[in-house]
mmCIF file of the N, C-alpha and C atoms, coordinates in Angstrom:
data_MODEL
# 
_entry.id   MODEL 
# 
loop_
_atom_site.group_PDB 
_atom_site.id 
_atom_site.type_symbol 
_atom_site.label_atom_id 
_atom_site.label_alt_id 
_atom_site.label_comp_id 
_atom_site.label_asym_id 
_atom_site.label_entity_id 
_atom_site.label_seq_id 
_atom_site.pdbx_PDB_ins_code 
_atom_site.Cartn_x 
_atom_site.Cartn_y 
_atom_site.Cartn_z 
_atom_site.occupancy 
_atom_site.B_iso_or_equiv 
_atom_site.pdbx_formal_charge 
_atom_site.auth_seq_id 
_atom_site.auth_comp_id 
_atom_site.auth_asym_id 
_atom_site.auth_atom_id 
_atom_site.pdbx_PDB_model_num 
ATOM 1   N N  . UNK A 1 1  ? 13.022  -2.867  18.376  1.00 0.00 ? 1  UNK A N  1 
ATOM 2   C CA . UNK A 1 1  ? 11.989  -1.878  17.817  1.00 0.00 ? 1  UNK A CA 1 
ATOM 3   C C  . UNK A 1 1  ? 10.950  -1.874  18.966  1.00 0.00 ? 1  UNK A C  1 
ATOM 4   N N  . UNK A 1 2  ? 10.625  -0.543  18.939  1.00 0.00 ? 2  UNK A N  1 
ATOM 5   C CA . UNK A 1 2  ? 9.434   -0.114  20.010  1.00 0.00 ? 2  UNK A CA 1 
ATOM 6   C C  . UNK A 1 2  ? 8.336   0.193   19.260  1.00 0.00 ? 2  UNK A C  1 
ATOM 7   N N  . UNK A 1 3  ? 7.284   -0.888  19.515  1.00 0.00 ? 3  UNK A N  1 
ATOM 8   C CA . UNK A 1 3  ? 6.080   -0.800  18.877  1.00 0.00 ? 3  UNK A CA 1 
ATOM 9   C C  . UNK A 1 3  ? 5.216   0.413   19.500  1.00 0.00 ? 3  UNK A C  1 
ATOM 10  N N  . UNK A 1 4  ? 5.435   0.892   20.301  1.00 0.00 ? 4  UNK A N  1 
ATOM 11  C CA . UNK A 1 4  ? 4.723   2.256   20.869  1.00 0.00 ? 4  UNK A CA 1 
ATOM 12  C C  . UNK A 1 4  ? 5.298   3.526   20.536  1.00 0.00 ? 4  UNK A C  1 
ATOM 13  N N  . UNK A 1 5  ? 6.479   3.576   19.678  1.00 0.00 ? 5  UNK A N  1 
ATOM 14  C CA . UNK A 1 5  ? 7.184   4.684   19.385  1.00 0.00 ? 5  UNK A CA 1 
ATOM 15  C C  . UNK A 1 5  ? 5.980   5.673   18.350  1.00 0.00 ? 5  UNK A C  1 
ATOM 16  N N  . UNK A 1 6  ? 6.139   6.974   18.601  1.00 0.00 ? 6  UNK A N  1 
ATOM 17  C CA . UNK A 1 6  ? 5.157   7.653   17.668  1.00 0.00 ? 6  UNK A CA 1 
ATOM 18  C C  . UNK A 1 6  ? 6.054   8.478   16.930  1.00 0.00 ? 6  UNK A C  1 
ATOM 19  N N  . UNK A 1 7  ? 5.344   8.960   15.700  1.00 0.00 ? 7  UNK A N  1 
ATOM 20  C CA . UNK A 1 7  ? 6.161   9.954   14.745  1.00 0.00 ? 7  UNK A CA 1 
ATOM 21  C C  . UNK A 1 7  ? 5.004   10.957  14.384  1.00 0.00 ? 7  UNK A C  1 
ATOM 22  N N  . UNK A 1 8  ? 5.451   12.240  13.837  1.00 0.00 ? 8  UNK A N  1 
ATOM 23  C CA . UNK A 1 8  ? 4.465   13.084  13.387  1.00 0.00 ? 8  UNK A CA 1 
ATOM 24  C C  . UNK A 1 8  ? 4.222   12.963  11.994  1.00 0.00 ? 8  UNK A C  1 
ATOM 25  N N  . UNK A 1 9  ? 3.224   13.063  11.471  1.00 0.00 ? 9  UNK A N  1 
ATOM 26  C CA . UNK A 1 9  ? 2.612   12.920  10.046  1.00 0.00 ? 9  UNK A CA 1 
ATOM 27  C C  . UNK A 1 9  ? 1.666   13.853  9.807   1.00 0.00 ? 9  UNK A C  1 
ATOM 28  N N  . UNK A 1 10 ? 1.235   14.094  8.438   1.00 0.00 ? 10 UNK A N  1 
ATOM 29  C CA . UNK A 1 10 ? 0.131   15.131  8.129   1.00 0.00 ? 10 UNK A CA 1 
ATOM 30  C C  . UNK A 1 10 ? -1.224  14.327  8.375   1.00 0.00 ? 10 UNK A C  1 
ATOM 31  N N  . UNK A 1 11 ? -2.160  15.018  8.734   1.00 0.00 ? 11 UNK A N  1 
ATOM 32  C CA . UNK A 1 11 ? -3.422  14.416  8.951   1.00 0.00 ? 11 UNK A CA 1 
ATOM 33  C C  . UNK A 1 11 ? -3.936  13.604  7.897   1.00 0.00 ? 11 UNK A C  1 
ATOM 34  N N  . UNK A 1 12 ? -3.976  14.059  6.643   1.00 0.00 ? 12 UNK A N  1 
ATOM 35  C CA . UNK A 1 12 ? -4.094  13.326  5.214   1.00 0.00 ? 12 UNK A CA 1 
ATOM 36  C C  . UNK A 1 12 ? -3.541  14.038  4.134   1.00 0.00 ? 12 UNK A C  1 
ATOM 37  N N  . UNK A 1 13 ? -3.980  13.515  3.033   1.00 0.00 ? 13 UNK A N  1 
ATOM 38  C CA . UNK A 1 13 ? -3.544  14.288  1.876   1.00 0.00 ? 13 UNK A CA 1 
ATOM 39  C C  . UNK A 1 13 ? -3.920  15.731  1.436   1.00 0.00 ? 13 UNK A C  1 
ATOM 40  N N  . UNK A 1 14 ? -4.813  16.254  2.103   1.00 0.00 ? 14 UNK A N  1 
ATOM 41  C CA . UNK A 1 14 ? -5.179  17.642  1.885   1.00 0.00 ? 14 UNK A CA 1 
ATOM 42  C C  . UNK A 1 14 ? -5.203  18.575  3.175   1.00 0.00 ? 14 UNK A C  1 
ATOM 43  N N  . UNK A 1 15 ? -4.879  17.838  4.194   1.00 0.00 ? 15 UNK A N  1 
ATOM 44  C CA . UNK A 1 15 ? -4.648  18.510  5.419   1.00 0.00 ? 15 UNK A CA 1 
ATOM 45  C C  . UNK A 1 15 ? -3.378  18.354  6.124   1.00 0.00 ? 15 UNK A C  1 
ATOM 46  N N  . UNK A 1 16 ? -2.484  19.546  5.995   1.00 0.00 ? 16 UNK A N  1 
ATOM 47  C CA . UNK A 1 16 ? -1.284  19.439  6.629   1.00 0.00 ? 16 UNK A CA 1 
ATOM 48  C C  . UNK A 1 16 ? -1.028  19.545  8.069   1.00 0.00 ? 16 UNK A C  1 
ATOM 49  N N  . UNK A 1 17 ? -2.111  19.415  8.754   1.00 0.00 ? 17 UNK A N  1 
ATOM 50  C CA . UNK A 1 17 ? -2.006  19.634  10.261  1.00 0.00 ? 17 UNK A CA 1 
ATOM 51  C C  . UNK A 1 17 ? -1.261  18.449  10.783  1.00 0.00 ? 17 UNK A C  1 
ATOM 52  N N  . UNK A 1 18 ? -0.167  18.477  11.474  1.00 0.00 ? 18 UNK A N  1 
ATOM 53  C CA . UNK A 1 18 ? 0.649   17.557  12.164  1.00 0.00 ? 18 UNK A CA 1 
ATOM 54  C C  . UNK A 1 18 ? -0.121  16.703  13.094  1.00 0.00 ? 18 UNK A C  1 
ATOM 55  N N  . UNK A 1 19 ? -0.236  15.281  13.130  1.00 0.00 ? 19 UNK A N  1 
ATOM 56  C CA . UNK A 1 19 ? -0.736  14.626  14.189  1.00 0.00 ? 19 UNK A CA 1 
ATOM 57  C C  . UNK A 1 19 ? 0.519   13.456  14.486  1.00 0.00 ? 19 UNK A C  1 
ATOM 58  N N  . UNK A 1 20 ? 0.281   12.795  15.720  1.00 0.00 ? 20 UNK A N  1 
ATOM 59  C CA . UNK A 1 20 ? 1.111   11.881  16.052  1.00 0.00 ? 20 UNK A CA 1 
ATOM 60  C C  . UNK A 1 20 ? 0.419   10.469  15.864  1.00 0.00 ? 20 UNK A C  1 
ATOM 61  N N  . UNK A 1 21 ? 1.092   9.607   15.263  1.00 0.00 ? 21 UNK A N  1 
ATOM 62  C CA . UNK A 1 21 ? 0.795   8.060   14.976  1.00 0.00 ? 21 UNK A CA 1 
ATOM 63  C C  . UNK A 1 21 ? 1.683   7.270   15.346  1.00 0.00 ? 21 UNK A C  1 
ATOM 64  N N  . UNK A 1 22 ? 1.483   6.138   15.556  1.00 0.00 ? 22 UNK A N  1 
ATOM 65  C CA . UNK A 1 22 ? 2.278   4.972   15.881  1.00 0.00 ? 22 UNK A CA 1 
ATOM 66  C C  . UNK A 1 22 ? 3.271   4.673   14.654  1.00 0.00 ? 22 UNK A C  1 
ATOM 67  N N  . UNK A 1 23 ? 4.597   4.589   14.959  1.00 0.00 ? 23 UNK A N  1 
ATOM 68  C CA . UNK A 1 23 ? 5.380   4.400   13.793  1.00 0.00 ? 23 UNK A CA 1 
ATOM 69  C C  . UNK A 1 23 ? 5.228   2.900   13.241  1.00 0.00 ? 23 UNK A C  1 
ATOM 70  N N  . UNK A 1 24 ? 5.022   2.064   14.034  1.00 0.00 ? 24 UNK A N  1 
ATOM 71  C CA . UNK A 1 24 ? 5.105   0.617   13.676  1.00 0.00 ? 24 UNK A CA 1 
ATOM 72  C C  . UNK A 1 24 ? 3.674   -0.050  13.938  1.00 0.00 ? 24 UNK A C  1 
ATOM 73  N N  . UNK A 1 25 ? 3.336   -0.861  13.207  1.00 0.00 ? 25 UNK A N  1 
ATOM 74  C CA . UNK A 1 25 ? 2.021   -1.716  13.296  1.00 0.00 ? 25 UNK A CA 1 
ATOM 75  C C  . UNK A 1 25 ? 2.180   -3.147  12.848  1.00 0.00 ? 25 UNK A C  1 
ATOM 76  N N  . UNK A 1 26 ? 1.404   -4.025  13.610  1.00 0.00 ? 26 UNK A N  1 
ATOM 77  C CA . UNK A 1 26 ? 1.459   -5.505  13.311  1.00 0.00 ? 26 UNK A CA 1 
ATOM 78  C C  . UNK A 1 26 ? 0.053   -5.711  12.478  1.00 0.00 ? 26 UNK A C  1 
ATOM 79  N N  . UNK A 1 27 ? 0.000   -6.173  11.308  1.00 0.00 ? 27 UNK A N  1 
ATOM 80  C CA . UNK A 1 27 ? -1.165  -6.617  10.653  1.00 0.00 ? 27 UNK A CA 1 
ATOM 81  C C  . UNK A 1 27 ? -1.144  -8.008  10.269  1.00 0.00 ? 27 UNK A C  1 
ATOM 82  N N  . UNK A 1 28 ? -2.078  -8.644  10.031  1.00 0.00 ? 28 UNK A N  1 
ATOM 83  C CA . UNK A 1 28 ? -2.124  -9.887  9.308   1.00 0.00 ? 28 UNK A CA 1 
ATOM 84  C C  . UNK A 1 28 ? -2.438  -9.824  7.998   1.00 0.00 ? 28 UNK A C  1 
ATOM 85  N N  . UNK A 1 29 ? -1.607  -10.286 6.947   1.00 0.00 ? 29 UNK A N  1 
ATOM 86  C CA . UNK A 1 29 ? -1.835  -10.158 5.618   1.00 0.00 ? 29 UNK A CA 1 
ATOM 87  C C  . UNK A 1 29 ? -2.163  -11.633 4.932   1.00 0.00 ? 29 UNK A C  1 
ATOM 88  N N  . UNK A 1 30 ? -3.311  -11.545 4.079   1.00 0.00 ? 30 UNK A N  1 
ATOM 89  C CA . UNK A 1 30 ? -3.534  -12.834 3.343   1.00 0.00 ? 30 UNK A CA 1 
ATOM 90  C C  . UNK A 1 30 ? -3.109  -12.610 1.992   1.00 0.00 ? 30 UNK A C  1 
ATOM 91  N N  . UNK A 1 31 ? -2.176  -13.229 1.487   1.00 0.00 ? 31 UNK A N  1 
ATOM 92  C CA . UNK A 1 31 ? -1.704  -13.259 0.165   1.00 0.00 ? 31 UNK A CA 1 
ATOM 93  C C  . UNK A 1 31 ? -2.264  -14.482 -0.757  1.00 0.00 ? 31 UNK A C  1 
ATOM 94  N N  . UNK A 1 32 ? -2.652  -14.131 -1.964  1.00 0.00 ? 32 UNK A N  1 
ATOM 95  C CA . UNK A 1 32 ? -2.994  -15.222 -2.873  1.00 0.00 ? 32 UNK A CA 1 
ATOM 96  C C  . UNK A 1 32 ? -1.628  -16.221 -2.930  1.00 0.00 ? 32 UNK A C  1 
ATOM 97  N N  . UNK A 1 33 ? -1.850  -17.427 -3.119  1.00 0.00 ? 33 UNK A N  1 
ATOM 98  C CA . UNK A 1 33 ? -0.575  -18.499 -3.164  1.00 0.00 ? 33 UNK A CA 1 
ATOM 99  C C  . UNK A 1 33 ? 0.331   -18.020 -4.338  1.00 0.00 ? 33 UNK A C  1 
ATOM 100 N N  . UNK A 1 34 ? -0.047  -17.405 -5.274  1.00 0.00 ? 34 UNK A N  1 
ATOM 101 C CA . UNK A 1 34 ? 1.125   -16.973 -6.192  1.00 0.00 ? 34 UNK A CA 1 
ATOM 102 C C  . UNK A 1 34 ? 1.985   -15.798 -6.117  1.00 0.00 ? 34 UNK A C  1 
ATOM 103 N N  . UNK A 1 35 ? 1.591   -15.085 -4.853  1.00 0.00 ? 35 UNK A N  1 
ATOM 104 C CA . UNK A 1 35 ? 2.309   -13.961 -4.596  1.00 0.00 ? 35 UNK A CA 1 
ATOM 105 C C  . UNK A 1 35 ? 3.130   -14.167 -3.297  1.00 0.00 ? 35 UNK A C  1 
ATOM 106 N N  . UNK A 1 36 ? 4.413   -14.044 -3.689  1.00 0.00 ? 36 UNK A N  1 
ATOM 107 C CA . UNK A 1 36 ? 5.485   -14.249 -2.645  1.00 0.00 ? 36 UNK A CA 1 
ATOM 108 C C  . UNK A 1 36 ? 5.513   -13.298 -1.444  1.00 0.00 ? 36 UNK A C  1 
ATOM 109 N N  . UNK A 1 37 ? 5.829   -13.681 -0.582  1.00 0.00 ? 37 UNK A N  1 
ATOM 110 C CA . UNK A 1 37 ? 5.904   -12.447 0.617   1.00 0.00 ? 37 UNK A CA 1 
ATOM 111 C C  . UNK A 1 37 ? 7.180   -11.372 0.033   1.00 0.00 ? 37 UNK A C  1 
ATOM 112 N N  . UNK A 1 38 ? 8.113   -11.843 -0.452  1.00 0.00 ? 38 UNK A N  1 
ATOM 113 C CA . UNK A 1 38 ? 9.111   -10.740 -0.939  1.00 0.00 ? 38 UNK A CA 1 
ATOM 114 C C  . UNK A 1 38 ? 8.362   -9.956  -1.952  1.00 0.00 ? 38 UNK A C  1 
ATOM 115 N N  . UNK A 1 39 ? 7.786   -10.425 -2.859  1.00 0.00 ? 39 UNK A N  1 
ATOM 116 C CA . UNK A 1 39 ? 7.101   -9.462  -3.913  1.00 0.00 ? 39 UNK A CA 1 
ATOM 117 C C  . UNK A 1 39 ? 6.146   -8.668  -3.212  1.00 0.00 ? 39 UNK A C  1 
ATOM 118 N N  . UNK A 1 40 ? 5.416   -8.985  -2.143  1.00 0.00 ? 40 UNK A N  1 
ATOM 119 C CA . UNK A 1 40 ? 4.339   -8.247  -1.485  1.00 0.00 ? 40 UNK A CA 1 
ATOM 120 C C  . UNK A 1 40 ? 5.230   -7.083  -0.854  1.00 0.00 ? 40 UNK A C  1 
ATOM 121 N N  . UNK A 1 41 ? 6.145   -7.249  -0.006  1.00 0.00 ? 41 UNK A N  1 
ATOM 122 C CA . UNK A 1 41 ? 6.814   -6.237  0.627   1.00 0.00 ? 41 UNK A CA 1 
ATOM 123 C C  . UNK A 1 41 ? 7.478   -5.459  -0.169  1.00 0.00 ? 41 UNK A C  1 
ATOM 124 N N  . UNK A 1 42 ? 8.002   -5.757  -1.366  1.00 0.00 ? 42 UNK A N  1 
ATOM 125 C CA . UNK A 1 42 ? 8.651   -4.756  -2.323  1.00 0.00 ? 42 UNK A CA 1 
ATOM 126 C C  . UNK A 1 42 ? 7.643   -3.958  -2.927  1.00 0.00 ? 42 UNK A C  1 
ATOM 127 N N  . UNK A 1 43 ? 6.412   -4.427  -3.133  1.00 0.00 ? 43 UNK A N  1 
ATOM 128 C CA . UNK A 1 43 ? 5.265   -3.464  -3.899  1.00 0.00 ? 43 UNK A CA 1 
ATOM 129 C C  . UNK A 1 43 ? 3.851   -3.545  -3.123  1.00 0.00 ? 43 UNK A C  1 
ATOM 130 N N  . UNK A 1 44 ? 4.049   -3.642  -1.761  1.00 0.00 ? 44 UNK A N  1 
ATOM 131 C CA . UNK A 1 44 ? 2.897   -3.462  -0.896  1.00 0.00 ? 44 UNK A CA 1 
ATOM 132 C C  . UNK A 1 44 ? 2.009   -2.358  -1.124  1.00 0.00 ? 44 UNK A C  1 
ATOM 133 N N  . UNK A 1 45 ? 2.366   -1.173  -1.509  1.00 0.00 ? 45 UNK A N  1 
ATOM 134 C CA . UNK A 1 45 ? 1.610   -0.090  -1.638  1.00 0.00 ? 45 UNK A CA 1 
ATOM 135 C C  . UNK A 1 45 ? 0.598   -0.292  -2.892  1.00 0.00 ? 45 UNK A C  1 
ATOM 136 N N  . UNK A 1 46 ? 1.527   -0.680  -3.910  1.00 0.00 ? 46 UNK A N  1 
ATOM 137 C CA . UNK A 1 46 ? 0.729   -0.828  -5.162  1.00 0.00 ? 46 UNK A CA 1 
ATOM 138 C C  . UNK A 1 46 ? -0.591  -1.902  -5.015  1.00 0.00 ? 46 UNK A C  1 
ATOM 139 N N  . UNK A 1 47 ? -0.039  -2.999  -4.302  1.00 0.00 ? 47 UNK A N  1 
ATOM 140 C CA . UNK A 1 47 ? -1.030  -3.913  -4.088  1.00 0.00 ? 47 UNK A CA 1 
ATOM 141 C C  . UNK A 1 47 ? -2.258  -3.621  -3.284  1.00 0.00 ? 47 UNK A C  1 
ATOM 142 N N  . UNK A 1 48 ? -1.972  -3.006  -2.181  1.00 0.00 ? 48 UNK A N  1 
ATOM 143 C CA . UNK A 1 48 ? -3.046  -2.279  -1.393  1.00 0.00 ? 48 UNK A CA 1 
ATOM 144 C C  . UNK A 1 48 ? -4.023  -1.521  -2.240  1.00 0.00 ? 48 UNK A C  1 
ATOM 145 N N  . UNK A 1 49 ? -3.159  -0.708  -2.871  1.00 0.00 ? 49 UNK A N  1 
ATOM 146 C CA . UNK A 1 49 ? -3.928  0.369   -3.830  1.00 0.00 ? 49 UNK A CA 1 
ATOM 147 C C  . UNK A 1 49 ? -4.931  -0.384  -4.695  1.00 0.00 ? 49 UNK A C  1 
ATOM 148 N N  . UNK A 1 50 ? -4.524  -1.465  -5.455  1.00 0.00 ? 50 UNK A N  1 
ATOM 149 C CA . UNK A 1 50 ? -5.187  -2.093  -6.466  1.00 0.00 ? 50 UNK A CA 1 
ATOM 150 C C  . UNK A 1 50 ? -6.423  -2.883  -5.770  1.00 0.00 ? 50 UNK A C  1 
ATOM 151 N N  . UNK A 1 51 ? -6.060  -3.584  -4.569  1.00 0.00 ? 51 UNK A N  1 
ATOM 152 C CA . UNK A 1 51 ? -7.108  -4.307  -3.930  1.00 0.00 ? 51 UNK A CA 1 
ATOM 153 C C  . UNK A 1 51 ? -8.131  -3.206  -3.085  1.00 0.00 ? 51 UNK A C  1 
ATOM 154 N N  . UNK A 1 52 ? -7.728  -2.095  -2.807  1.00 0.00 ? 52 UNK A N  1 
ATOM 155 C CA . UNK A 1 52 ? -8.565  -0.982  -2.376  1.00 0.00 ? 52 UNK A CA 1 
ATOM 156 C C  . UNK A 1 52 ? -9.496  -0.516  -3.451  1.00 0.00 ? 52 UNK A C  1 
ATOM 157 N N  . UNK A 1 53 ? -9.028  -0.538  -4.698  1.00 0.00 ? 53 UNK A N  1 
ATOM 158 C CA . UNK A 1 53 ? -9.874  -0.076  -5.605  1.00 0.00 ? 53 UNK A CA 1 
ATOM 159 C C  . UNK A 1 53 ? -10.576 -1.081  -6.309  1.00 0.00 ? 53 UNK A C  1 
ATOM 160 N N  . UNK A 1 54 ? -10.820 -2.072  -5.753  1.00 0.00 ? 54 UNK A N  1 
ATOM 161 C CA . UNK A 1 54 ? -11.788 -3.191  -5.918  1.00 0.00 ? 54 UNK A CA 1 
ATOM 162 C C  . UNK A 1 54 ? -11.347 -4.425  -6.765  1.00 0.00 ? 54 UNK A C  1 
ATOM 163 N N  . UNK A 1 55 ? -9.998  -4.428  -6.978  1.00 0.00 ? 55 UNK A N  1 
ATOM 164 C CA . UNK A 1 55 ? -9.459  -5.638  -7.324  1.00 0.00 ? 55 UNK A CA 1 
ATOM 165 C C  . UNK A 1 55 ? -9.572  -6.711  -6.480  1.00 0.00 ? 55 UNK A C  1 
ATOM 166 N N  . UNK A 1 56 ? -10.233 -7.915  -6.998  1.00 0.00 ? 56 UNK A N  1 
ATOM 167 C CA . UNK A 1 56 ? -10.462 -9.065  -6.066  1.00 0.00 ? 56 UNK A CA 1 
ATOM 168 C C  . UNK A 1 56 ? -9.309  -9.840  -5.766  1.00 0.00 ? 56 UNK A C  1 
ATOM 169 N N  . UNK A 1 57 ? -8.752  -9.995  -4.442  1.00 0.00 ? 57 UNK A N  1 
ATOM 170 C CA . UNK A 1 57 ? -7.596  -10.980 -4.368  1.00 0.00 ? 57 UNK A CA 1 
ATOM 171 C C  . UNK A 1 57 ? -7.762  -12.202 -4.906  1.00 0.00 ? 57 UNK A C  1 
ATOM 172 N N  . UNK A 1 58 ? -8.849  -12.688 -4.975  1.00 0.00 ? 58 UNK A N  1 
ATOM 173 C CA . UNK A 1 58 ? -9.428  -14.097 -5.491  1.00 0.00 ? 58 UNK A CA 1 
ATOM 174 C C  . UNK A 1 58 ? -9.362  -14.288 -7.199  1.00 0.00 ? 58 UNK A C  1 
ATOM 175 N N  . UNK A 1 59 ? -9.082  -13.144 -7.726  1.00 0.00 ? 59 UNK A N  1 
ATOM 176 C CA . UNK A 1 59 ? -9.213  -13.032 -9.163  1.00 0.00 ? 59 UNK A CA 1 
ATOM 177 C C  . UNK A 1 59 ? -7.699  -13.832 -9.763  1.00 0.00 ? 59 UNK A C  1 
ATOM 178 N N  . UNK A 1 60 ? -7.677  -14.329 -11.045 1.00 0.00 ? 60 UNK A N  1 
ATOM 179 C CA . UNK A 1 60 ? -6.733  -14.929 -11.551 1.00 0.00 ? 60 UNK A CA 1 
ATOM 180 C C  . UNK A 1 60 ? -5.487  -14.231 -11.508 1.00 0.00 ? 60 UNK A C  1 
ATOM 181 N N  . UNK A 1 61 ? -4.310  -14.645 -11.307 1.00 0.00 ? 61 UNK A N  1 
ATOM 182 C CA . UNK A 1 61 ? -3.075  -14.024 -11.170 1.00 0.00 ? 61 UNK A CA 1 
ATOM 183 C C  . UNK A 1 61 ? -2.744  -13.189 -12.383 1.00 0.00 ? 61 UNK A C  1 
ATOM 184 N N  . UNK A 1 62 ? -2.931  -13.492 -13.706 1.00 0.00 ? 62 UNK A N  1 
ATOM 185 C CA . UNK A 1 62 ? -2.869  -12.887 -15.064 1.00 0.00 ? 62 UNK A CA 1 
ATOM 186 C C  . UNK A 1 62 ? -3.652  -11.821 -14.957 1.00 0.00 ? 62 UNK A C  1 
ATOM 187 N N  . UNK A 1 63 ? -4.829  -11.706 -14.531 1.00 0.00 ? 63 UNK A N  1 
ATOM 188 C CA . UNK A 1 63 ? -5.755  -10.563 -14.373 1.00 0.00 ? 63 UNK A CA 1 
ATOM 189 C C  . UNK A 1 63 ? -5.084  -9.391  -13.433 1.00 0.00 ? 63 UNK A C  1 
ATOM 190 N N  . UNK A 1 64 ? -4.847  -10.140 -12.286 1.00 0.00 ? 64 UNK A N  1 
ATOM 191 C CA . UNK A 1 64 ? -4.205  -9.073  -11.112 1.00 0.00 ? 64 UNK A CA 1 
ATOM 192 C C  . UNK A 1 64 ? -2.881  -8.423  -11.780 1.00 0.00 ? 64 UNK A C  1 
ATOM 193 N N  . UNK A 1 65 ? -2.127  -9.087  -12.407 1.00 0.00 ? 65 UNK A N  1 
ATOM 194 C CA . UNK A 1 65 ? -0.630  -8.734  -12.695 1.00 0.00 ? 65 UNK A CA 1 
ATOM 195 C C  . UNK A 1 65 ? -1.101  -7.589  -13.849 1.00 0.00 ? 65 UNK A C  1 
ATOM 196 N N  . UNK A 1 66 ? -1.986  -7.928  -14.745 1.00 0.00 ? 66 UNK A N  1 
ATOM 197 C CA . UNK A 1 66 ? -2.327  -6.966  -15.973 1.00 0.00 ? 66 UNK A CA 1 
ATOM 198 C C  . UNK A 1 66 ? -2.798  -5.504  -15.236 1.00 0.00 ? 66 UNK A C  1 
ATOM 199 N N  . UNK A 1 67 ? -3.643  -5.546  -14.206 1.00 0.00 ? 67 UNK A N  1 
ATOM 200 C CA . UNK A 1 67 ? -4.339  -4.559  -13.886 1.00 0.00 ? 67 UNK A CA 1 
ATOM 201 C C  . UNK A 1 67 ? -3.188  -3.839  -12.844 1.00 0.00 ? 67 UNK A C  1 
ATOM 202 N N  . UNK A 1 68 ? -2.328  -4.436  -12.421 1.00 0.00 ? 68 UNK A N  1 
ATOM 203 C CA . UNK A 1 68 ? -1.134  -3.889  -11.536 1.00 0.00 ? 68 UNK A CA 1 
ATOM 204 C C  . UNK A 1 68 ? -0.324  -3.270  -12.413 1.00 0.00 ? 68 UNK A C  1 
ATOM 205 N N  . UNK A 1 69 ? 0.072   -3.424  -13.785 1.00 0.00 ? 69 UNK A N  1 
ATOM 206 C CA . UNK A 1 69 ? 0.880   -2.848  -14.649 1.00 0.00 ? 69 UNK A CA 1 
ATOM 207 C C  . UNK A 1 69 ? 0.272   -1.484  -14.909 1.00 0.00 ? 69 UNK A C  1 
ATOM 208 N N  . UNK A 1 70 ? -1.003  -1.515  -15.036 1.00 0.00 ? 70 UNK A N  1 
ATOM 209 C CA . UNK A 1 70 ? -1.665  -0.186  -15.353 1.00 0.00 ? 70 UNK A CA 1 
ATOM 210 C C  . UNK A 1 70 ? -1.763  0.772   -13.928 1.00 0.00 ? 70 UNK A C  1 
ATOM 211 N N  . UNK A 1 71 ? -1.913  0.182   -12.956 1.00 0.00 ? 71 UNK A N  1 
ATOM 212 C CA . UNK A 1 71 ? -1.973  0.936   -11.807 1.00 0.00 ? 71 UNK A CA 1 
ATOM 213 C C  . UNK A 1 71 ? -0.479  1.643   -11.505 1.00 0.00 ? 71 UNK A C  1 
ATOM 214 N N  . UNK A 1 72 ? 0.480   0.677   -11.656 1.00 0.00 ? 72 UNK A N  1 
ATOM 215 C CA . UNK A 1 72 ? 1.954   1.461   -11.541 1.00 0.00 ? 72 UNK A CA 1 
ATOM 216 C C  . UNK A 1 72 ? 2.234   2.445   -12.474 1.00 0.00 ? 72 UNK A C  1 
ATOM 217 N N  . UNK A 1 73 ? 1.488   2.281   -13.762 1.00 0.00 ? 73 UNK A N  1 
ATOM 218 C CA . UNK A 1 73 ? 1.748   3.544   -14.577 1.00 0.00 ? 73 UNK A CA 1 
ATOM 219 C C  . UNK A 1 73 ? 0.926   4.721   -14.321 1.00 0.00 ? 73 UNK A C  1 
ATOM 220 N N  . UNK A 1 74 ? -0.261  4.619   -13.721 1.00 0.00 ? 74 UNK A N  1 
ATOM 221 C CA . UNK A 1 74 ? -0.914  5.774   -13.299 1.00 0.00 ? 74 UNK A CA 1 
ATOM 222 C C  . UNK A 1 74 ? -0.186  6.532   -11.991 1.00 0.00 ? 74 UNK A C  1 
ATOM 223 N N  . UNK A 1 75 ? 0.255   5.524   -11.166 1.00 0.00 ? 75 UNK A N  1 
ATOM 224 C CA . UNK A 1 75 ? 0.932   6.083   -9.899  1.00 0.00 ? 75 UNK A CA 1 
ATOM 225 C C  . UNK A 1 75 ? 2.207   6.608   -10.175 1.00 0.00 ? 75 UNK A C  1 
ATOM 226 N N  . UNK A 1 76 ? 3.009   6.195   -11.239 1.00 0.00 ? 76 UNK A N  1 
ATOM 227 C CA . UNK A 1 76 ? 4.240   6.758   -11.564 1.00 0.00 ? 76 UNK A CA 1 
ATOM 228 C C  . UNK A 1 76 ? 3.818   8.231   -12.181 1.00 0.00 ? 76 UNK A C  1 
ATOM 229 N N  . UNK A 1 77 ? 2.543   8.403   -12.799 1.00 0.00 ? 77 UNK A N  1 
ATOM 230 C CA . UNK A 1 77 ? 2.442   9.673   -13.411 1.00 0.00 ? 77 UNK A CA 1 
ATOM 231 C C  . UNK A 1 77 ? 1.930   10.680  -12.384 1.00 0.00 ? 77 UNK A C  1 
ATOM 232 N N  . UNK A 1 78 ? 1.431   10.317  -11.455 1.00 0.00 ? 78 UNK A N  1 
ATOM 233 C CA . UNK A 1 78 ? 1.082   11.630  -10.353 1.00 0.00 ? 78 UNK A CA 1 
ATOM 234 C C  . UNK A 1 78 ? 2.110   11.810  -9.677  1.00 0.00 ? 78 UNK A C  1 
ATOM 235 N N  . UNK A 1 79 ? 2.129   13.091  -9.322  1.00 0.00 ? 79 UNK A N  1 
ATOM 236 C CA . UNK A 1 79 ? 3.108   13.718  -8.327  1.00 0.00 ? 79 UNK A CA 1 
ATOM 237 C C  . UNK A 1 79 ? 2.876   13.415  -6.903  1.00 0.00 ? 79 UNK A C  1 
ATOM 238 N N  . UNK A 1 80 ? 3.356   12.607  -6.177  1.00 0.00 ? 80 UNK A N  1 
ATOM 239 C CA . UNK A 1 80 ? 3.090   11.991  -5.024  1.00 0.00 ? 80 UNK A CA 1 
ATOM 240 C C  . UNK A 1 80 ? 3.727   12.915  -3.952  1.00 0.00 ? 80 UNK A C  1 
ATOM 241 N N  . UNK A 1 81 ? 3.257   13.487  -2.963  1.00 0.00 ? 81 UNK A N  1 
ATOM 242 C CA . UNK A 1 81 ? 4.106   14.066  -1.912  1.00 0.00 ? 81 UNK A CA 1 
ATOM 243 C C  . UNK A 1 81 ? 3.924   13.656  -0.768  1.00 0.00 ? 81 UNK A C  1 
ATOM 244 N N  . UNK A 1 82 ? 4.855   13.637  0.227   1.00 0.00 ? 82 UNK A N  1 
ATOM 245 C CA . UNK A 1 82 ? 4.667   13.274  1.337   1.00 0.00 ? 82 UNK A CA 1 
ATOM 246 C C  . UNK A 1 82 ? 4.910   14.445  2.734   1.00 0.00 ? 82 UNK A C  1 
ATOM 247 N N  . UNK A 1 83 ? 4.614   14.338  3.928   1.00 0.00 ? 83 UNK A N  1 
ATOM 248 C CA . UNK A 1 83 ? 4.822   15.392  4.650   1.00 0.00 ? 83 UNK A CA 1 
ATOM 249 C C  . UNK A 1 83 ? 6.353   15.283  5.145   1.00 0.00 ? 83 UNK A C  1 
# 
C-alpha cells in the first residue's frame, strides 16, 4: 500500500471540480468500550456522521444506538451521490 498514492475526487458536495487527494490516510480513532473495531469499520460513516452532528461519544450506549437507528434511516432516505 502506497500512502502517497493520489486519486481524483470532487472538491465537495456542490462543486464538481476535480481535485487530487491522498487515497489513504492514517488516523487514531478513540472508540467507546462497547463499540468493537469490527462494528466501527462496518459503519464508520454513520458513526462519524452521528458524532459530527453532536452525539457525544461518552453518552450511554443505548442512547447512541437509538440515535444511530434514526440517522441510518435518514441517510438511507437521501439520494447520496459520489463523483
